C-alpha positions in Angstrom: 7.6 -7.7 -4.9 10.9 -7.6 -3.8 12.7 -11.1 -3.3 14.8 -10.5 -0.6 11.7 -8.5 1.9 13.8 -5.6 4.1 14.0 -5.5 7.9 12.8 -3.4 10.5 16.4 -2.5 10.4 15.7 -0.8 7.1 13.2 1.6 8.3 11.7 2.3 11.5 8.5 2.9 9.8 8.0 -0.9 8.8 7.5 -1.3 12.4 5.3 1.4 12.8 2.9 0.2 10.1 3.0 -3.5 11.1 0.9 -2.1 14.3 -2.1 0.4 12.9 -5.2 -1.4 14.1 -6.5 -1.5 10.9 -3.6 -3.5 8.9 -3.4 -5.4 11.4 -7.2 -6.0 11.2 -6.9 -6.4 7.4 -3.9 -8.8 7.9 -1.3 -6.4 6.1 2.4 -7.3 6.4 4.7 -4.7 4.7 7.8 -5.9 3.1 9.6 -2.8 2.1 9.9 0.7 2.8 12.5 2.4 1.4 14.0 5.6 -0.1 10.5 6.3 -1.3 9.3 3.0 -2.1 7.0 0.6 0.2 5.5 -3.1 -0.8 2.5 -4.3 1.2 0.7 -7.7 1.0 -2.9 -8.4 2.4 -4.0 -12.3 2.4 -7.3 -13.4 0.7 -9.6 -13.9 3.8 -13.0 -14.6 3.7 -14.4 -11.6 6.2 -13.0 -9.4 3.1 -15.0 -10.6 0.4 -17.6 -8.2 -0.8 -19.3 -10.4 -3.2 -20.0 -14.4 -1.4 -21.2 -15.7 -4.6 -17.7 -14.8 -6.5 -15.8 -14.8 -3.2 -14.4 -11.6 -4.6 -12.4 -9.3 -2.3 -14.2 -6.0 -1.2 -12.8 -3.2 -2.8 -12.6 -0.7 0.2 -9.7 -3.8 1.4 -8.0 -3.0 -1.7 -8.5 0.7 -1.3 -7.2 0.5 2.3 -4.2 -1.2 1.4 -3.2 1.2 -1.4 -3.5 3.9 0.5 -1.6 2.6 3.9 1.1 1.5 1.2 1.4 4.6 -0.8 1.2 6.8 2.8 4.3 4.3 3.9 6.0 5.3 0.4 5.7 8.8 1.4 6.9 8.5 4.7 10.3 6.7 3.6 10.8 9.2 0.9 14.6 10.5 1.8 13.5 14.1 2.0 10.7 13.2 4.4 11.1 13.5 8.3 8.0 11.6 9.4 4.6 10.7 9.4 1.9 11.5 6.8 -1.5 12.0 5.9 -3.3 11.3 2.9 -4.9 14.4 1.0 -6.2 12.9 -2.2 -6.0 9.7 -3.7 -8.0 8.2 -6.5 -8.2 4.6 -7.2 -8.8 2.7 -10.7 -10.0 -1.0 -10.4 -9.2 -2.4 -13.5 -10.6 -6.3 -12.8 -11.8 -7.8 -9.8 -9.2 -9.8 -7.7 -9.0 -13.4 -8.0 -10.6 -15.3 -5.2 -8.4 -17.0 -2.9 -5.1 -15.0 -3.7 -3.0 -12.3 -1.9 -3.1 -8.9 -3.0 0.1 -7.1 -2.9 0.2 -3.6 -3.6 3.9 -2.0 -4.9 3.4 2.4 -3.9 6.6 4.6 -5.2 6.8 8.3 -3.9 8.4 10.1 -7.1 8.1 14.0 -6.0 8.2 16.2 -3.0 7.0 19.3 -2.3 8.1 21.0 1.4 4.7 19.5 2.4 3.3 17.5 -0.1 4.1 13.7 -1.6 3.3 12.5 -4.7 2.6 9.2 -5.1 1.6 6.0 -7.6 0.9 2.9 -6.8 -0.3 -0.9 -8.3 -1.9 -3.6 -6.7 -2.0 -6.9 -7.9 -2.6 -10.6 -7.4 -1.0 -13.9 -8.8 -1.1 -12.5 -12.2 1.6 -9.8 -12.5 0.6 -8.7 -16.1 -3.2 -7.6 -15.4 -3.3 -5.2 -12.0 -6.5 -5.5 -10.0 -6.3 -1.8 -9.3 -4.1 1.5 -9.6 -3.7 4.7 -7.3 -2.1 8.2 -7.5 -2.2 10.7 -4.5 -0.9 13.6 -2.7 -0.1 12.8 0.8 1.3 15.5 4.1 4.4 15.1 4.8 7.4 17.6 6.8 10.9 18.3 4.8 14.4 18.3 5.9 
């Protein structure tokens, strides 16, 4: 994650993402949304646990974090003029997130066309060397 999170003035979309009902329900926090890059986090919470015996957070919560972060990266790409929607998102789960640890997502919009943004992302917990999941996706955009 960035050592100096962006303020809401850096990109108006930060405040928008902080107000999404699913993001609020999952405890997501938007940290960076600038120049096609987004960073968000979601704290571990017992209500998000998918396996009560292990305490591992449900993959659906991780998926929602990654989808939201990817959408944020598409929205804030310099060639985009606003909203977005997910066209397709592939998530590869590499390991269970460590119980009790915040999950962080980093996404990069690396290419856009007139109507499609191409994004890749990584989800991490406290172990930066071993991703929890990776994602690639396409999102709708309106170009300038």
